[in-house]
N, C-alpha and C positions, 0 to 999 in steps of 0.2 A: 163280333161280330164288322163282316166286311166294311173294308175302311175301301176310300177311293184317295192310294198314294200315286200321285206327280212325277217323274223325272223330267228332269231338262238336261240336255247330254248331248254327247258330238253326236254324227250319225249312226246308228246302230247299227247300218250294213257295212260298218270297216271296223269291226270291232273282230276281237279273236274272243270268240263266249268262253275259252277255255280256262280262260286266265284273265277273265274281266271283271274285278271289283262291280262296278255298278250291272251289270246282268245277272249274276248273285244274288242282289241286292234285291233284284225284278224278279229271280225264280224263288227266293224265298218267298217275298210277298204275294206272290201270283200261290205259293205253296197254301198259306193260310187264308185264302179267300180273297184276296184284299184285290182292286177292282187296277188294274195298269192305266195310265195315262202319258202318253210320250210326248214330250216336248222337244226342240232344239231352241237354243236361245235366239233365236230370231224370231219366232213364232211367239212371245212373251210383248205386249202391249199394254199398255196404260189406255183408259177415256173417259173422259170425264172424269178422270180420280181414280177409277176404279181399273185392277189390274185383270186384265185376261189374256186368252194365248190363243192357240189355233192349236188343235189337240189330236191325236188320232188315239183311240183304243189301241191295247196293246196284249199281246198272246206271248208268249217266251217258252222253249223247250230246252232243254237241256241235251246238244248234239251242237258234234262238230260244224266249224265253222262254211263246209260245204253241202254241206244238209241245213234245211230248211229250218232254222232257231229261232225265227221268232216271225208277229204275223199282225197286219195292224187291221184295224175293222173300220166303223164310223173315222170321220175327222168331220170334228164340228168345232167352235166358239164354243170356248166355256170363261166363266167366271173363276177365274182361281182359289177365287174364298169357296168355290162346290167342293174343293177336295180340302181330305184331310191332312195329309202330305205331300212336301212335294220334297224329293230329292237332290240339290243342287249338284251334277255330279258335271258339268263342262271341263275338260283341261284348261291351264293354262296355255300362252300367255294373258294374264292378267290386265290386259287394256285397256282403250274406251269402253268399247264393242260389253267385256265381261262388266264394268263395273255398270255400264244402265241396266244390266240385267239384277244385278243385286238388288238398286236402287224400285225397279217395279216388282221383285220376288219381295222386299224389304214391305211394301205397299200389301201384296199378300196377306205378308205373318202378319199390319195392324188388324186385317180383315178377320182375322181366328188361323190361319192355315200355320201349323209347324212347321218351321222351314230349316232343314241341314244342308249344311249346319244354315249358322244364323245368317244372314247379307249382312249386317253390319259390322261381323265379326270377320267375313271374309276379307271384307275391306279393312277391319282393323289389324290381320294376323298376315303380314307379308310373310312366305314360305320361308324365305331366306333371312327375312330380316327378326322375327317374331321368337327365334331362340335369344338372340342378343338380351331382352327382356328376363332373363335369369342367365344370367352371370355367370355363378356358380355352377354355369351347365353346358359350357361351351369351352371348345382351345381358344387359342391367341386368334382374337379378332377384331382386325379393321372394314371398317365400313366407307369409303370415300373418292368423292370422283375427284379428287389432286392429285395428280402421278408423283410429286413429289416424296407423299405421304403414305406412297403405296410403295414406290418407291424403295424408300427407309424400311417399310414394316417385311416387303424380301429379303431386301441385305442384312436387317436383323437377324430371321430367322430360317436364312438359308434356303430352306424348303417348303414351297409356298403353295397354295393352291388358289387362283383365282375364278370368280364366277357372275355373272351377271345377273342383277337380282329378278329377270323375269321369264323363266325358262323352266323346263322342266323336262324329266327323263335324261338330266347329266349333258344333257346341251350344250356349248360353247364354254363347258370347263377345263380353266389352262391349270396347269400343276408346272410351276417356272421356280428356277434355284437362279440365286441371287448371282451367277456368273453364265447365264442364259446373253447370249448375244440380242437374242430378238424382243428383249423387256421392253425397249422404247416403244416398239411396233406394236406388242403386244395390246400393250398399257393406251396407244395413243385409240387402239381400235377400241377397245372394251368401254372407253368412258367418254370416248368422242372428243379427245383433244380435251378430255380434261370438264368436261360436260357431266358425264352419266356418272352415278355412285356404282360401283360395284364391290363385293364381298370377298376381301381377301382374309384366309385365314390359315396359321402352319398346318403342311402336311402329316401327316396321323399317319404312321408307317402301318397301325395296327388294320388299313383299309385291307392289306394282302390274308387277312382273314375273316374280310367282309364288311359290306357295307350294311349293317342290320336296319331292318322295318319291324317297327315295333308299332301293336295296332292298337290306337286305345277308344274303347269306346264308354262315353261320358266321366273322363275321365281315370277308367278303369281297364289298364291294360289286358291283351289276351297274353297268355302264359308262354307265350312260343315264340318264337321270333324271326324273324327271316334273313340269314346271312348272306346276300348278294356277294357272292366271288366273284372279283371281275377276272375277264377274261387273260389270255395272257398277252403280254406288250398294254394292259390298259393300268390304267390311274382308277378309274373310274368301275364301280361295283354294278351300277346301275342295270334292271333286267333290260333296258331299250337299248342299254349301250355295249352289250352283249353277254354280259352279267350272268352267273346259276344261281341260280336260288336254293340254299340249305340249309334248313328248319331247325331248331334248338334251343332250350329251356328258357327263360330268360332268367336273367342273372342279379344278385342282389343288388350292384352296383345299377345296372338298367333299372330295377323294380326302383331304386331309388331315384332316377331319374324323372321316371315318371310322378312319384307321388313329388317332386319339388313344380311342378308344372299342371297338375288333375287340378288345384283348388279352381287357378286359374281356366283352363279349360270350361269349369261344369259354367264357371261366372259368364263366360263369354258364351254359351249355348252353341258349345266348338264340340258337338256329338262323334262323330267319327274322325278320329284325327291319327297319321301315319306320323312316326316320327324315325327321323334318318340316324343313327349312333354309331358312329366310330372310335372303337376302341373303348374309353371312357367316359365320351363326350358326346353331346347333343349336335348336330351340323346344319339340321333340319326341323320346322317343326310343317307337315302336311296338312293340311287346313282343304284345298278344295278338290282334289279326285282322289285322296290316297289308294293306293293298289293294294295286294298281294296276299286279297282274301282268298281266292279259290287255291295256290300256292298251300299255301296255311291249312287249309282246311283238309287237299288230300293226300297232307305228307301226316296229318294228326288226328286225322277224323272229328274235324272242328265244323260248329256250323257259327261263322263266327257274324252275318249274317243274320242269323235267326240271334242271336244275342243283343244285337243293332238291334233291330225290331221288336224284340222284348221292351228294350229302354225306348225305346217312339211308340212305342205302345200303352207304356206309362205312365208317361208324358199325358196323356189324352185322358186315361182315368178322371172323371172328377173329385 
């Protein structure tokens, strides 16, 4: 049966279709005969307590960015409860505008729409902080706004990673050693002189072998990971920071990490999640718009979006 599938995403004309996971989802939904409805976050609104949007019919083609890879049909106002599924694929930062979008989409959910991932859980599961709910799975970590605590952590562990709680793609991440002469100014800048929380984690030298991305669908991991190898002279493995993606089978330890968090993901309606794993530890749990579908599909002849839609369609069965 054809479904009405909406997607809330950043401007589609700015994506790189050959590597965009949202685009992979759109291609798969269309392949299944579903109707695609495109929205940007600013198109969502509430009217007399009901969730609405300015939306456009959408068609997609698996082509290069310099070719025509999408096309719009009619642009109309729709009640969001006329959709069967809404995919939230807006990139961070998770600011007030993002927050308001989740509230509007939560109203659509209350009206019977399957919203992926669950709006309340997007608010609950900060991508940096969420891993701390599984202390057996993370490296030594401190989240604080206090510069004295952060400096003590760096001094104790000698080599650390400092990162903000609201960024993506490896932006604004610092590697800081205990004897770094710039540590004070780095902490002043990152915490706003002790007013904003940041995360400090012990540096994991296993990053040289890759910052691995594990994709989970309703708590079940895809059996291959994408190891994002840092570029020469880089600490960050993120593809957005110049890392190279190398696929490899999931390890026994990585499977165990997934098992630790799977029940929570299922309970929270987090259907599509990306774990970041360095060595033996989870460093982040990405829930807003995880990537790497296209890279893993290409390397291992998978159809990860197909597995996702199998799962979502099953949720709609009476």
